[in-house]
Wavefront OBJ file of the C-alpha trace (Angstrom):
o trace
v -0.350 82.174 60.599
v -3.061 83.528 58.289
v -2.195 86.773 56.526
v -5.187 89.115 56.408
v -5.510 91.534 53.538
v -6.458 94.355 55.926
v -3.238 93.878 57.910
v -1.114 94.097 54.760
v -2.976 97.210 53.577
v -2.561 98.705 57.043
v 1.235 98.304 56.771
v 1.207 99.999 53.373
v -0.993 102.823 54.637
v 1.131 103.454 57.715
v 4.382 103.742 55.768
v 2.748 106.620 53.908
v 0.717 104.753 51.298
v 1.850 102.984 48.172
v 2.706 106.285 46.478
v 5.345 106.838 49.211
v 7.164 103.545 48.488
v 9.932 103.804 45.899
v 11.517 100.376 46.482
v 10.756 97.310 48.563
v 12.677 94.169 49.448
v 13.054 91.889 52.460
v 15.599 89.892 54.434
v 15.193 86.940 56.794
v 13.031 88.821 59.303
v 12.165 92.267 57.903
v 10.438 94.170 55.138
v 12.838 96.857 53.907
v 11.157 99.965 52.474
v 12.943 102.748 50.631
v 10.486 105.627 51.139
v 10.153 108.985 49.437
v 9.180 110.764 52.656
v 9.844 109.022 55.976
v 7.938 111.718 57.889
v 4.707 110.117 56.623
v 5.361 106.914 58.593
v 3.028 106.219 61.529
v 5.170 103.972 63.759
v 2.653 103.760 66.591
v -0.065 102.521 64.243
v 2.350 100.031 62.660
v 3.200 98.508 66.029
v -0.499 97.760 66.601
v -0.629 95.623 63.459
v -0.880 91.881 64.162
v 1.855 91.102 61.627
v 4.365 93.670 62.908
v 6.852 92.907 65.679
v 8.617 96.260 65.517
v 10.030 98.852 63.139
v 13.026 101.170 62.850
v 14.897 103.332 60.382
v 18.498 102.697 59.372
v 20.792 103.578 56.462
v 18.055 105.043 54.267
v 15.677 102.119 54.790
v 12.551 101.892 56.930
v 12.509 98.320 58.205
v 9.369 96.568 59.474
v 10.058 93.414 61.504
v 7.706 90.557 60.593
v 9.661 87.454 61.596
v 11.356 84.550 59.806
v 9.272 82.585 57.312
v 6.221 84.852 57.521
v 8.090 87.819 56.029
v 8.314 86.115 52.609
v 4.524 85.801 52.380
v 3.870 89.331 53.662
v 6.376 90.675 51.136
v 4.549 88.932 48.281
v 1.230 90.358 49.494
v 2.689 93.874 49.754
v 3.842 93.707 46.140
v 0.275 92.851 45.074
v -1.170 96.055 46.509
v 1.581 98.527 45.657
v 3.418 99.791 42.618
v 6.658 99.342 44.525
v 9.723 98.321 42.602
v 11.433 95.161 43.832
v 14.795 96.502 44.940
v 17.886 94.691 43.702
v 20.860 94.147 46.003
v 22.861 96.670 43.992
v 20.181 99.357 44.378
v 19.913 98.756 48.104
v 23.689 98.983 48.454
v 23.608 102.385 46.773
v 20.853 103.603 49.113
v 22.592 102.225 52.199
v 26.077 103.456 51.348
v 24.864 107.009 50.742
v 23.941 107.126 54.421
v 27.022 105.361 55.827
v 30.218 106.663 57.371
v 33.553 104.911 56.570
v 33.316 102.574 59.582
v 29.783 101.512 58.619
v 30.918 100.882 55.039
v 33.743 98.668 56.291
v 31.344 96.703 58.489
v 28.955 96.369 55.551
v 31.745 94.789 53.495
v 32.342 92.227 56.256
v 28.615 91.484 56.348
v 28.330 91.076 52.572
v 31.319 88.737 52.434
v 31.060 86.672 55.598
v 27.331 86.313 56.261
v 26.672 84.243 53.118
v 29.433 81.890 54.290
v 27.719 81.209 57.613
v 25.383 78.421 56.385
v 28.424 76.441 55.246
v 30.312 77.114 58.490
v 27.285 76.430 60.696
v 26.517 73.268 58.727
v 30.107 72.149 59.159
v 29.844 72.905 62.871
v 26.779 70.687 63.209
v 28.526 67.860 61.363
v 31.614 68.331 63.529
v 29.367 68.105 66.594
v 27.864 64.845 65.336
v 31.378 63.520 64.686
v 32.384 64.432 68.255
v 29.314 62.676 69.679
v 30.155 59.543 67.730
v 33.899 59.595 68.456
v 34.202 60.762 72.084
v 33.885 58.279 74.967
v 31.835 59.035 78.080
v 28.664 60.262 76.377
v 26.650 57.045 76.164
v 29.007 54.884 78.198
v 32.685 54.298 78.875
v 33.324 53.592 75.182
v 32.600 55.882 72.269
v 29.741 55.071 69.879
v 32.108 53.964 67.103
v 33.954 51.718 69.550
v 30.675 50.115 70.547
v 29.537 49.883 66.915
v 32.662 49.603 64.697
v 30.496 49.258 61.582
v 29.778 53.026 61.622
v 33.417 54.104 62.091
v 33.666 54.838 58.385
v 30.539 57.016 58.580
v 32.044 59.036 61.442
v 35.271 59.473 59.462
v 33.338 60.680 56.413
v 31.345 63.170 58.501
v 34.578 64.502 60.003
v 36.137 64.903 56.545
v 33.115 66.820 55.207
v 33.029 69.082 58.269
v 36.724 69.966 58.052
v 36.442 70.764 54.334
v 34.537 73.975 55.087
v 37.394 75.322 57.179
v 40.147 74.194 54.814
v 38.432 75.821 51.830
v 37.397 79.052 53.553
v 39.752 81.105 51.310
v 37.848 79.881 48.233
v 34.480 80.970 49.653
v 35.868 84.312 50.844
v 37.581 85.035 47.513
v 34.427 84.159 45.570
v 32.113 86.405 47.618
v 34.638 89.216 48.089
v 35.495 89.436 44.378
v 31.783 89.563 43.604
v 31.244 92.213 46.296
v 34.041 94.400 44.908
v 32.657 94.198 41.368
v 34.857 91.494 39.852
v 34.053 88.151 38.225
v 33.070 85.580 40.891
v 34.646 82.726 38.910
v 38.000 84.521 38.942
v 37.531 84.852 42.697
v 37.042 81.093 42.986
v 40.175 80.499 40.928
v 42.134 82.879 43.173
v 40.923 81.021 46.272
v 41.962 77.679 44.801
v 45.395 79.101 43.943
v 45.863 80.145 47.580
v 45.289 76.573 48.824
v 46.965 74.664 45.989
v 48.316 71.255 47.015
v 51.825 72.214 45.796
v 52.065 74.830 48.548
v 53.246 74.218 52.085
v 50.044 74.155 54.218
v 49.658 77.330 56.239
v 49.286 75.255 59.393
v 52.938 74.210 59.011
v 54.316 77.766 58.972
v 55.538 77.491 62.560
v 57.371 74.280 61.622
v 58.996 76.075 58.673
v 60.213 78.789 61.043
v 61.654 76.255 63.486
v 63.258 74.262 60.660
v 61.229 71.091 61.227
v 59.793 71.476 57.714
v 62.022 72.479 54.803
v 61.088 75.844 53.319
v 60.412 75.924 49.563
v 60.734 79.043 47.402
v 60.092 80.358 43.918
v 63.307 81.949 42.626
v 62.190 84.736 40.256
v 65.091 86.850 38.984
v 66.773 86.420 42.329
v 63.620 87.216 44.281
v 62.819 84.462 46.780
v 59.037 83.969 47.361
v 57.980 81.397 49.936
v 55.616 78.686 48.677
v 53.173 78.920 51.575
v 49.437 78.175 51.382
v 46.617 80.077 53.067
v 44.302 77.292 54.154
v 42.185 78.250 57.164
v 42.823 81.983 56.546
v 40.366 84.703 55.575
v 42.180 88.056 55.547
v 44.675 87.286 52.711
v 41.837 86.132 50.453
v 39.762 89.222 51.315
v 42.513 91.724 50.476
v 43.678 89.809 47.412
v 40.102 89.740 46.089
v 39.917 93.530 46.283
v 43.093 93.792 44.173
v 41.774 91.193 41.711
v 38.409 92.974 41.228
v 39.954 96.416 40.751
v 42.664 95.093 38.431
v 40.097 93.227 36.348
v 37.956 96.364 36.066
v 40.958 98.439 34.948
v 42.013 95.841 32.376
v 38.516 95.782 30.866
v 38.775 99.535 30.350
v 42.189 99.517 28.617
v 42.031 96.259 26.620
v 39.875 96.234 23.449
v 36.685 94.155 23.689
v 37.906 91.686 21.071
v 41.031 90.891 23.150
v 39.522 90.784 26.634
v 38.674 87.070 26.609
v 42.318 86.225 25.945
v 44.154 88.680 28.188
v 41.984 89.938 31.094
v 41.672 86.746 33.159
v 45.295 85.485 32.936
v 46.821 88.916 33.601
v 44.445 89.677 36.484
v 44.856 86.318 38.206
v 48.644 86.132 37.733
v 49.388 89.664 38.922
v 47.056 89.243 41.919
v 48.542 85.853 42.865
v 52.108 87.162 42.446
v 51.575 90.106 44.793
v 49.563 87.965 47.202
v 52.397 85.455 47.636
v 54.999 88.258 47.634
v 53.532 90.667 50.171
v 49.728 90.699 50.611
v 49.510 87.190 52.058
v 52.387 87.466 54.557
v 51.260 90.943 55.699
v 47.590 89.955 55.993
v 48.499 86.758 57.799
v 50.589 88.747 60.260
v 47.704 91.144 60.916
v 45.306 88.207 61.340
v 47.776 86.570 63.730
v 48.022 89.748 65.822
v 44.221 89.966 66.066
v 43.818 86.277 66.828
v 46.719 86.155 69.292
v 45.537 89.336 71.006
v 42.022 88.004 71.611
v 43.273 84.564 72.614
v 45.796 86.212 74.956
v 43.067 88.310 76.598
v 40.926 85.218 77.147
v 44.014 83.391 78.499
v 45.198 85.981 81.040
v 41.797 87.285 82.191
v 39.166 84.830 80.968
v 36.453 85.818 83.444
v 36.805 89.536 82.699
v 36.997 88.857 78.957
v 33.898 86.655 79.187
v 31.913 89.353 81.011
v 32.960 92.147 78.636
v 32.305 90.156 75.469
v 29.029 88.700 76.749
v 27.777 92.151 77.761
v 28.864 93.834 74.521
v 27.587 91.297 72.005
v 23.912 92.362 72.066
v 24.779 96.079 71.560
v 27.143 95.008 68.766
v 24.200 93.280 67.055
v 22.225 96.537 67.271
v 25.015 98.576 65.666
v 25.821 95.913 63.065
v 29.417 95.557 64.280
v 28.805 91.892 65.105
v 29.450 91.243 61.395
v 33.104 92.106 61.978
v 33.141 89.936 65.125
v 31.782 86.980 63.149
v 34.653 87.383 60.670
v 37.156 87.384 63.552
v 35.502 84.283 65.049
v 35.768 82.469 61.722
v 39.499 83.291 61.613
v 40.060 82.168 65.229
v 38.189 78.882 64.790
v 39.966 78.185 61.512
v 43.360 78.864 63.121
v 42.949 77.349 66.575
v 39.958 74.971 66.209
v 38.341 76.481 69.299
v 36.821 79.765 70.490
v 35.467 80.990 73.812
v 33.856 83.940 72.015
v 31.662 81.654 69.922
v 30.653 79.744 73.052
v 29.530 82.999 74.699
v 27.538 84.026 71.606
v 25.409 80.877 72.013
v 23.927 82.130 75.311
v 23.219 85.794 74.458
v 20.022 84.829 72.650
v 18.845 82.951 75.765
v 19.280 86.083 77.909
v 17.333 88.092 75.319
v 14.554 85.486 75.376
v 14.316 85.743 79.167
v 13.992 89.532 78.995
v 11.294 89.643 76.326
v 9.229 86.825 77.869
v 9.243 88.659 81.203
v 8.325 91.904 79.444
v 5.343 90.187 77.795
v 3.717 89.993 81.243
v 3.415 93.792 81.335
v 2.273 94.589 77.792
v -1.189 96.091 77.546
v -2.804 94.339 74.579
v -3.229 90.671 73.794
v -1.681 91.214 70.352
v 1.455 92.770 71.873
v 1.744 89.937 74.398
v 1.405 87.288 71.692
v 3.999 89.038 69.543
v 6.421 89.271 72.477
v 6.061 85.564 73.254
v 6.614 84.746 69.576
v 9.725 86.954 69.548
v 10.937 85.182 72.707
v 10.621 81.755 71.114
v 12.442 83.041 68.023
v 15.212 84.427 70.256
v 15.673 81.055 71.952
v 16.333 79.625 68.487
v 19.013 82.259 67.843
v 17.175 85.056 65.942
v 17.086 88.041 68.297
v 16.204 90.937 65.970
v 12.389 90.774 66.392
v 12.817 90.713 70.158
v 15.449 93.455 70.350
v 14.048 95.943 67.865
v 10.400 95.198 68.569
v 10.368 95.065 72.364
v 13.439 95.145 74.606
v 15.248 98.135 73.065
v 12.139 100.376 72.976
v 11.415 99.450 76.618
v 15.132 99.957 77.506
v 15.302 98.216 80.895
v 14.773 94.671 79.474
v 17.663 95.262 77.044
v 19.885 96.349 79.941
v 18.900 93.131 81.742
v 19.902 91.166 78.626
v 23.305 92.862 78.566
v 24.080 92.267 82.252
v 22.765 88.687 82.261
v 24.785 87.761 79.181
v 27.877 89.372 80.719
v 27.566 87.460 84.014
v 26.866 84.172 82.232
v 29.747 84.790 79.811
v 32.102 85.304 82.740
v 30.909 82.060 84.330
v 31.403 80.158 81.066
v 34.998 81.309 80.907
v 35.473 80.332 84.565
v 34.483 76.794 83.508
v 36.685 77.029 80.382
v 33.845 76.363 77.936
v 34.752 76.755 74.271
v 33.232 75.985 70.853
v 34.958 74.042 68.094
v 33.039 75.758 65.289
v 30.459 78.385 64.530
v 27.032 76.836 64.768
v 23.570 77.138 66.288
v 22.907 79.187 69.404
v 20.574 78.277 72.233
v 19.535 74.697 73.045
v 21.231 73.210 69.954
v 24.619 74.701 70.843
v 25.753 71.372 72.326
v 26.611 70.290 68.768
v 29.592 72.686 68.693
v 30.650 72.337 72.354
v 32.867 69.440 73.543
v 30.894 66.928 75.598
v 32.809 67.605 78.816
v 31.430 71.165 78.799
v 27.760 70.366 78.158
v 26.747 70.623 81.816
v 28.339 74.042 82.437
v 27.018 75.234 79.051
v 23.405 74.529 79.954
v 23.904 75.732 83.520
v 25.058 79.083 82.099
v 22.130 79.156 79.673
v 19.677 78.618 82.521
v 21.446 81.297 84.558
v 21.298 83.769 81.647
v 17.577 83.148 81.185
v 16.722 83.331 84.889
v 18.759 86.488 85.531
v 17.288 88.292 82.501
v 13.740 87.149 83.250
v 13.946 87.967 86.961
v 15.599 91.359 86.403
v 13.062 92.399 83.793
v 10.140 91.106 85.855
v 11.200 92.892 89.053
v 11.813 96.219 87.275
v 8.632 95.808 85.220
v 6.574 95.110 88.336
v 8.024 98.189 90.011
v 7.269 100.366 86.990
v 3.768 98.956 86.723
v 3.122 99.884 90.335
v 4.366 103.442 89.733
v 2.215 103.723 86.603
v -0.869 102.632 88.536
v -0.144 105.219 91.223
v 0.396 107.896 88.571
v -2.748 106.782 86.761
v -4.787 107.252 89.927
v -3.517 110.826 90.191
v -3.971 111.504 86.480
v -7.552 110.263 86.479
v -8.364 112.805 89.161
v -6.637 115.616 87.245
v -7.899 114.867 83.711
v -11.065 116.769 82.889
v -13.664 114.557 81.258
v -14.898 115.743 77.871
v -18.668 116.281 77.865
v -21.421 118.566 76.548
v -20.253 118.148 72.933
v -22.530 117.489 69.972
v -21.116 115.810 66.878
v -23.047 116.501 63.691
v -23.141 114.415 60.554
v -20.394 115.147 58.050
v -22.420 113.842 55.116
v -25.992 113.181 54.011
v -27.152 109.579 54.367
v -28.387 106.972 56.868
v -26.681 106.350 60.224
v -25.497 102.854 61.169
v -24.261 101.507 64.513
v -20.515 100.730 64.318
v -21.123 97.162 65.447
v -23.280 96.574 62.363
v -20.591 97.596 59.847
v -18.485 95.141 57.845
v -15.081 96.515 58.855
v -14.037 94.556 61.942
v -11.534 97.185 63.079
v -14.250 99.821 63.385
v -17.006 97.381 64.380
v -14.983 96.181 67.378
v -14.581 99.827 68.520
v -10.853 99.180 68.963
v -10.197 102.619 67.484
v -12.903 104.253 69.577
v -16.660 104.690 69.825
v -18.719 106.561 67.282
v -21.113 106.073 64.393
v -21.152 105.144 60.699
v -23.106 106.615 57.795
v -24.270 105.110 54.504
v -23.763 108.222 52.324
v -25.968 109.582 49.565
v -23.787 112.649 48.970
v -20.161 113.065 47.894
v -18.942 115.825 50.197
v -17.481 115.570 53.716
v -17.941 118.685 55.847
v -16.640 119.659 59.298
v -19.031 118.388 62.017
v -18.008 121.265 64.358
v -15.479 124.083 64.615
v -12.147 122.295 64.677
v -8.504 121.925 63.694
v -7.352 119.437 61.038
v -4.766 117.375 62.943
v -4.235 114.598 60.405
v -4.844 114.094 56.681
v -3.915 110.813 55.020
v -1.893 111.197 51.788
v -4.589 109.202 49.948
v -7.236 111.760 51.123
v -9.612 108.976 52.216
v -9.334 109.791 55.932
v -9.018 112.933 58.047
v -8.517 113.639 61.770
v -10.156 116.592 63.560
v -9.835 118.142 67.039
v -12.622 120.073 68.800
v -11.761 122.955 71.161
v -12.765 120.682 74.081
v -9.971 118.284 73.165
v -12.333 115.787 71.511
v -10.668 114.058 68.552
v -12.449 112.230 65.751
v -11.367 110.268 62.703
v -13.525 110.407 59.577
v -12.741 107.409 57.353
v -14.346 107.229 53.904
v -15.115 103.708 52.695
v -13.617 100.287 53.342
v -10.253 99.392 51.709
v -10.317 102.637 49.697
v -6.651 103.144 50.582
v -5.982 100.779 47.654
v -6.958 103.547 45.220
v -3.949 105.662 46.166
v -6.058 108.842 46.244
v -8.031 108.177 43.046
v -11.622 109.507 43.354
v -10.702 111.659 46.404
v -9.950 115.391 46.600
v -8.821 117.148 49.769
v -10.077 120.718 50.226
v -8.016 121.485 53.357
v -4.514 120.824 54.703
v -3.146 119.476 57.969
v -3.118 122.322 60.498
v -6.102 124.139 58.959
v -8.586 125.769 61.371
v -12.097 125.355 59.979
v -15.658 126.281 60.899
v -18.576 123.896 61.244
v -19.891 122.974 57.788
v -16.613 123.768 55.966
v -16.109 121.306 53.049
v -13.187 119.006 53.858
v -13.071 116.264 51.212
v -14.859 115.578 47.941
v -15.156 111.981 46.741
v -16.706 110.366 43.669
v -19.387 108.220 45.307
v -20.747 106.854 42.031
v -17.382 105.745 40.667
v -16.336 104.206 43.982
v -19.520 102.129 44.168
v -19.057 101.036 40.547
v -15.584 99.829 41.494
v -17.242 97.646 44.149
v -16.161 99.481 47.305
v -18.223 99.547 50.502
v -18.659 103.317 50.922
v -19.600 103.400 54.611
v -18.357 106.612 56.273
v -16.935 106.073 59.762
v -16.923 108.882 62.355
v -14.936 107.564 65.329
v -13.992 109.332 68.580
v -10.341 108.311 68.940
v -10.048 109.510 72.560
v -13.288 107.947 73.762
v -11.617 106.957 77.032
v -11.644 110.553 78.292
v -15.208 111.277 77.206
v -18.359 111.179 79.264
v -21.377 109.110 78.218
v -21.482 108.717 74.431
v -24.899 108.348 72.814
v -25.503 107.934 69.070
v -28.608 108.141 66.897
v -28.539 104.965 64.813
v -30.695 103.942 61.856
v -31.997 107.375 60.865
v -31.823 109.461 57.711
v -29.695 112.559 58.216
v -28.487 115.583 56.325
v -25.058 117.124 56.681
v -24.855 118.830 60.127
v -27.720 116.827 61.631
v -26.754 115.995 65.267
v -25.927 112.277 65.440
v -23.695 111.816 68.532
v -23.887 113.489 71.903
v -21.363 113.368 74.724
v -22.827 114.066 78.169
l 1 2 3 4 5 6 7 8 9 10 11 12 13 14 15 16 17 18 19 20 21 22 23 24 25 26 27 28 29 30 31 32 33 34 35 36 37 38 39 40 41 42 43 44 45 46 47 48 49 50 51 52 53 54 55 56 57 58 59 60 61 62 63 64 65 66 67 68 69 70 71 72 73 74 75 76 77 78 79 80 81 82 83 84 85 86 87 88 89 90 91 92 93 94 95 96 97 98 99 100 101 102 103 104 105 106 107 108 109 110 111 112 113 114 115 116 117 118 119 120 121 122 123 124 125 126 127 128 129 130 131 132 133 134 135 136 137 138 139 140 141 142 143 144 145 146 147 148 149 150 151 152 153 154 155 156 157 158 159 160 161 162 163 164 165 166 167 168 169 170 171 172 173 174 175 176 177 178 179 180 181 182 183 184 185 186 187 188 189 190 191 192 193 194 195 196 197 198 199 200 201 202 203 204 205 206 207 208 209 210 211 212 213 214 215 216 217 218 219 220 221 222 223 224 225 226 227 228 229 230 231 232 233 234 235 236 237 238 239 240 241 242 243 244 245 246 247 248 249 250 251 252 253 254 255 256 257 258 259 260 261 262 263 264 265 266 267 268 269 270 271 272 273 274 275 276 277 278 279 280 281 282 283 284 285 286 287 288 289 290 291 292 293 294 295 296 297 298 299 300 301 302 303 304 305 306 307 308 309 310 311 312 313 314 315 316 317 318 319 320 321 322 323 324 325 326 327 328 329 330 331 332 333 334 335 336 337 338 339 340 341 342 343 344 345 346 347 348 349 350 351 352 353 354 355 356 357 358 359 360 361 362 363 364 365 366 367 368 369 370 371 372 373 374 375 376 377 378 379 380 381 382 383 384 385 386 387 388 389 390 391 392 393 394 395 396 397 398 399 400 401 402 403 404 405 406 407 408 409 410 411 412 413 414 415 416 417 418 419 420 421 422 423 424 425 426 427 428 429 430 431 432 433 434 435 436 437 438 439 440 441 442 443 444 445 446 447 448 449 450 451 452 453 454 455 456 457 458 459 460 461 462 463 464 465 466 467 468 469 470 471 472 473 474 475 476 477 478 479 480 481 482 483 484 485 486 487 488 489 490 491 492 493 494 495 496 497 498 499 500 501 502 503 504 505 506 507 508 509 510 511 512 513 514 515 516 517 518 519 520 521 522 523 524 525 526 527 528 529 530 531 532 533 534 535 536 537 538 539 540 541 542 543 544 545 546 547 548 549 550 551 552 553 554 555 556 557 558 559 560 561 562 563 564 565 566 567 568 569 570 571 572 573 574 575 576 577 578 579 580 581 582 583 584 585 586 587 588 589 590 591 592 593 594 595 596 597 598 599 600 601 602 603 604 605 606 607 608 609 610 611 612 613 614 615 616 617 618 619 620 621 622 623 624 625 626 627 628 629 630 631 632 633 634 635
C-alpha cells in the first residue's frame, strides 16, 4: 500500500500537531504516542484517515492502529515530519506504569517476559506439527510418511529434537528475559536458567517417580541440610521468581561492593545465593503453585469440558482487550510444557476466526468505501491470528459484533471440547492451526472454525440489518424534522481571487469530501470573520479555524496546503475557541510573503462542513474580491 504524505500529516495533525507529541514508538500493529495534551486528539477525524484502522487510549499512550507491516513505514514517515523523540522501552515502561494498578503491573510483567518467548514456542509448535505429519499413520495412507519413505526418518527425528528443545529449555529463556525485565544482567539470567536444567539434576519430569520410589532420590548434604537435586525443565514459575531474586540481589551487591571488586564478587555471589535458595525453597514452592494452577485447569476441563470450553472461548476475546491474555499465555506455556497438550490453546486458535466473521459482516453496513476496505483488511488480518485492528477499530466500537464474537467463540469452544480437541504446542491460529493439532482432530477443528465464522457472521449481519432498517426509518423522520439552512450569505474572509474547489490542488478539498464551498488565492495576510459567529474550533498550529453561524451553518477556514508542517510558524491567532465575534473581526494573521518564499501553496479554503443540511449552495468563482465581499449564497 502506498503511503501518502497527506495521510501521515493528517495523523500528526489530529493527535494535536507535532508540538503535542512528546514521544513516539510503535509495536506490531500500532503507533504509540505519548502526548502532552490528549484533549487535543480528534478521534473522529483520525478514523477517516485511509491508513488508520482505529485508535484508543491506554496506560498513558494514545495508540493508532495501522496494521502489521505497514506500521513500520508509517512510523518512519511520522518521524520525518515531527520533532518527536523515539521512545525507548524503558521510557515507555515508566509512562505505562505510572498509570497502572498493581494487577495491571503484574500482567505487564507477564507480557514483557513471555511474549518475546512466543516466536520460539510457536516455531517449535510448527516443527512439532511437521514431525507429527511425517510420523503419524493415516494422513496420506495407512502407513506414515517415514514408513513409506524410510530415507527421511532421520530428518523427522531431527525436527522432533529441535522442536522439543524449546520446551526443555524454557527456564533458560524465562530466566534471561525476566532477569533483564527486573533490571539484572541478562547473561546472569541465562546462567541461572542453565543451572536449573543442569544434566546432573534429576529431570523434573521424573519427580513423580522419585515420590513413588521408582527413581532414587539424590540430595546435597549441606551441614545436615538435605536439598533435593531436582531439575526444573519444562517449568516457568521457578525461573521467573528466581530471576527476580537474582536481579535484586545483583543490584544490591553493586551498591555495597566497591567498583574495583565487582567483577570478582558480584556474579558468583549473586548466582550462588539465588541458586541455593531456588533449590532449597523457591523451586519446590513455585513448582507446587504451578502444579495447583495446571492441575486445577486440567481438572476443570476434565470434569466439565463443554462448560469449560464455552467459558474460556467466550472470555478470551475480552481478555485480549484487557491485556490479561498475557497471563493466560504464560499458563498455557506451563500446561503444554508439563502435559504436552492443552485444550485452552486449541480454543484460542478459533477465536480469531469468530472475530473475522463479525468484522467482515460489519463491513457490509459501513458508510464509506474507505471504512469498508479497512474492515475487510482487518478481517483478513484476524483470520491470520492478529485481531487487534479488528477489535479496536471496528467490532468493539460497534459493540454488537464484538458480542457476536464472544458468543460464537464460546459455542465453538464448547463443541471443540465435546470432540476432545487439544493442541500439542502453542502455534498459529486460524487455518494454519492444524500444525499443532493431532491429525485425528483436524476434521472437528475445521468444523468448529467454520461454525465460529458462520455464527459470528450471521449474528452480526442479522443485527446489523435490523439496525440499518431502524436507522433508515429514523432518518426518514429526522429529514422531515430537520430545518434546512438557507438565506445565508458567506462573505470573503480575505482579499484575493476566488477559485472553484474542484480546481484546487488539494484533493481532500477538491473532492468536496469535507463539504462544499470556495477557495481564495489571497493577496492579503489577515483572515476576518465572514459573518457574526462563534469560534467552535481552532487548530493548535493556528492554520485553520472553525466557525458557526446563528443559523447553525458551520464553516472551516483552512489557510494554505500542508502548512500544518510549520507547527504554527508564520501564523498568529487573534481569537480563542469559544469566542463570539462580529462580522469583519480579525481572526488570524499569517505571513503570506514568508510562506510563499518557503514554497507553500497559500490557497485559502472556506468549506461548509455541514453542507448536507443546507439548501442550494451557489459560489462566485474566478472573481477578484475584497474582505467581506459576498462569495457564497445559500438559498
